[in-house]
C-alpha positions in Angstrom: -27.0 42.4 -98.1 -29.0 40.1 -95.9 -32.1 40.1 -93.8 -32.3 39.3 -90.0 -35.1 38.1 -87.8 -34.8 38.6 -84.0 -37.1 36.1 -82.1 -37.3 36.7 -78.4 -40.2 37.1 -76.0 -38.3 39.8 -74.1 -38.5 43.3 -75.5 -35.2 44.4 -74.0 -33.4 41.4 -75.5 -34.7 42.2 -79.0 -33.7 45.9 -78.5 -30.2 44.9 -77.4 -29.6 42.8 -80.6 -31.1 45.6 -82.8 -28.7 48.1 -81.2 -25.7 45.8 -81.8 -26.8 45.4 -85.5 -27.5 49.1 -86.0 -24.2 50.0 -87.7 -23.8 46.7 -89.7 -23.9 48.0 -93.3 -24.6 44.6 -94.9 -27.9 44.2 -93.1 -30.8 45.4 -95.2 -33.8 44.6 -93.0 -34.5 43.5 -89.4 -37.8 41.8 -88.3 -39.0 41.0 -84.8 -41.0 38.1 -83.3 -42.0 37.5 -79.7 -43.2 33.9 -79.8 -42.6 30.7 -81.6 -45.7 30.8 -83.8 -45.0 34.4 -84.9 -41.4 33.4 -85.7 -42.5 30.6 -88.0 -44.9 32.9 -89.8 -42.4 35.7 -90.3 -39.7 33.3 -91.4 -41.9 31.9 -94.1 -43.1 35.3 -95.2 -39.9 37.4 -95.1 -37.3 34.6 -95.8 -34.6 36.0 -93.5 -31.0 34.9 -94.0 -30.1 35.0 -90.3 -32.3 34.3 -87.2 -31.4 35.1 -83.6 -33.6 32.6 -81.9 -34.4 32.4 -78.2 -34.8 28.9 -76.9 -37.5 29.6 -74.2 -40.4 31.3 -75.9 -44.2 31.1 -75.6 -46.0 28.9 -78.1 -43.2 26.8 -79.5 -39.6 26.7 -78.2 -36.7 27.8 -80.3 -35.7 24.1 -80.8 -39.2 23.3 -82.1 -39.1 26.3 -84.5 -35.7 25.4 -85.8 -36.8 21.8 -86.6 -39.6 23.2 -88.8 -37.5 25.8 -90.5 -35.1 23.2 -91.6 -32.2 24.6 -93.7 -33.9 27.8 -94.7 -31.8 30.2 -92.6 -28.6 30.4 -90.5 -29.6 30.3 -86.8 -27.9 31.7 -83.8 -29.6 30.4 -80.6 -29.8 32.7 -77.5 -30.6 31.3 -74.1 -30.3 32.2 -70.4 -29.3 28.6 -69.6 -30.3 25.3 -71.2 -27.9 22.5 -70.1 -28.7 19.9 -72.7 -29.1 22.4 -75.6 -25.8 24.1 -75.0 -23.9 20.8 -74.8 -25.6 19.6 -78.0 -24.8 22.8 -79.8 -21.1 22.5 -78.8 -20.9 18.9 -79.9 -22.5 19.9 -83.3 -20.5 23.1 -83.7 -23.7 25.2 -83.6 -23.3 28.8 -82.5 -25.2 30.2 -79.6 -25.3 33.2 -77.3 -25.5 32.5 -73.6 -27.3 35.4 -71.9 -26.0 37.9 -70.8 -23.5 38.1 -73.6 -20.9 40.8 -74.3 -20.4 42.7 -77.6 -17.3 40.7 -78.5 -19.1 37.4 -78.2 -22.0 38.8 -80.2 -19.9 40.0 -83.1 -17.9 36.8 -83.2 -21.2 34.9 -83.7 -22.3 37.4 -86.3 -19.1 36.9 -88.3 -19.5 33.2 -88.2 -23.1 33.6 -89.4 -21.9 35.8 -92.3 -19.5 33.0 -93.4 -22.3 30.4 -93.3 -24.6 32.7 -95.3 -21.9 33.2 -97.9 -21.1 29.5 -98.3 -24.8 28.5 -97.9 -23.8 26.2 -95.1 -26.8 24.9 -93.2 -27.5 22.6 -90.3 -30.0 19.8 -89.8 -31.7 20.9 -86.6 -33.8 17.7 -86.4 -30.6 15.9 -85.5 -29.8 18.6 -82.9 -33.2 18.1 -81.4 -32.8 14.3 -81.2 -29.4 14.8 -79.6 -30.9 17.1 -76.9 -33.7 14.7 -76.1 -31.3 11.7 -76.0 -29.0 13.5 -73.6 -31.9 14.5 -71.4 -33.2 10.9 -71.4 -29.8 9.4 -70.5 -29.8 11.4 -67.2 -31.3 9.9 -64.1 -34.8 11.2 -64.6 -37.8 10.5 -62.4 -40.8 10.6 -64.7 -44.1 11.9 -63.4 -46.8 9.6 -62.2 -49.5 12.3 -62.5 -50.1 15.7 -64.1 -51.5 18.7 -62.3 -54.1 20.6 -64.3 -55.0 24.0 -62.9 -58.3 25.5 -63.9 -60.0 28.6 -62.5 -61.2 27.7 -59.0 -59.9 24.1 -59.0 -56.9 21.8 -59.4 -57.2 18.4 -61.1 -54.8 15.5 -60.8 -54.5 13.3 -63.9 -52.9 9.9 -63.4 -50.3 9.1 -66.1 -51.6 5.5 -66.4 -55.0 6.9 -67.5 -53.6 8.8 -70.5 -54.1 7.3 -74.0 -52.7 10.1 -76.1 -52.0 13.8 -76.1 -52.5 16.3 -78.9 -50.5 19.6 -78.9 -51.5 23.0 -80.1 -49.2 25.9 -79.3 -49.1 26.5 -75.5 -51.8 23.9 -74.9 -52.0 20.1 -74.8 -55.3 18.2 -75.2 -55.0 15.1 -72.9 -57.2 12.1 -74.0 -58.0 9.7 -71.2 -59.0 6.0 -71.0 -62.6 6.9 -69.9 -63.1 8.7 -73.3 -62.9 12.2 -71.7 -60.2 14.8 -72.6 -58.8 17.7 -70.7 -57.2 20.9 -72.0 -53.9 21.6 -70.2 -51.8 24.8 -70.5 -48.4 23.3 -71.3 -46.5 22.6 -74.5 -46.3 19.1 -75.9 -42.5 19.2 -75.8 -42.6 20.1 -72.1 -44.9 17.2 -71.4 -42.8 14.8 -73.5 -39.9 15.4 -71.2 -42.0 14.4 -68.1 -43.3 11.1 -69.6 -41.4 7.8 -69.5 -40.2 7.2 -73.2 -40.7 3.5 -72.5 -44.4 4.1 -72.2 -45.1 7.1 -74.5 -43.9 7.8 -78.0 -44.0 11.1 -80.0 -45.3 10.0 -83.4 -45.9 13.5 -84.8 -44.9 17.1 -83.9 -48.4 17.4 -82.4 -49.1 13.9 -81.1 -47.8 11.7 -78.2 -49.3 8.2 -77.8 -49.1 5.5 -75.2 -47.6 2.4 -76.7 -49.9 0.0 -75.0 -53.0 1.8 -76.5 -51.8 1.0 -80.1 -53.5 -2.0 -81.8 -52.7 -1.6 -85.5 -50.6 0.3 -88.0 -51.6 1.1 -91.6 -49.3 2.6 -94.2 -50.7 5.1 -96.8 -49.6 6.5 -100.1 -48.1 9.6 -98.6 -45.4 7.6 -96.7 -47.1 8.2 -93.4 -48.6 5.5 -91.1 -52.0 5.5 -89.5 -51.8 4.5 -85.9 -55.0 2.8 -84.9 -55.8 2.7 -81.1 -57.7 0.0 -79.3 -60.5 2.6 -78.9 -60.7 2.8 -82.7 -59.2 6.3 -82.9 -56.8 7.0 -85.7 -53.6 9.1 -85.4 -50.9 9.9 -87.9 -47.2 8.7 -87.6 -45.5 11.3 -89.8 -42.7 10.4 -92.2 -40.3 12.5 -90.2 -41.0 10.2 -87.2 -40.7 6.9 -89.0 -37.8 6.1 -86.8 -40.4 5.8 -84.0 -42.0 2.8 -85.7 -39.8 0.3 -83.9 -40.6 1.9 -80.6 -44.3 1.4 -81.2 -44.1 -2.3 -82.1 -41.8 -3.3 -79.4 -43.2 -6.3 -77.4 -41.3 -5.8 -74.1 
């Protein structure tokens, strides 16, 4: 017997999967989540064996959630269309459901998941995430020169060159500027990361992006992390999981 978590912001999508699972006698419990943060909380609390995970969700995307879950559950991704994710899944033999999917395709994925649960086979989703970002960056992308911040009654234009670093929290990003001000913007950090030139900005933590030219010093600590010290004196953390970004920060070109 195994437990299932269905994570999708669309009610009908969750109901469809519940209906398809209704007569599966080896499923003991089914839980539901409608955003990324709720998915993480339920996964940690209920410890499901299988997660049907939508890619586009409020809060954190399915990819971000999978990175944090690590190898705790078998995951089947569901998406309406995500070019880079689908290609990356296929290259890595990861199963996914492309919406709208038929019953046959669903049950084929379920059977594959059963096999993975039985053999305790898991996937490193950090590598999948890196592959997705790499594929996206290899395309001919025109990175933004400014960000449009919409507030009630006004629209602000933030020049990319004026950004020192960005902190993320769920659906919001706190943008810190060179004039020591900061602006709260309704957009996920992952979405902003895809709009910024990776030659100029580096993601050093799951909740932090920093501009390379703003960094003045790096200090290691006993936890295996690095403290990134900016020219303004502010201190940010380069997490152990992002140690591979160290070379990007100290490049001299």
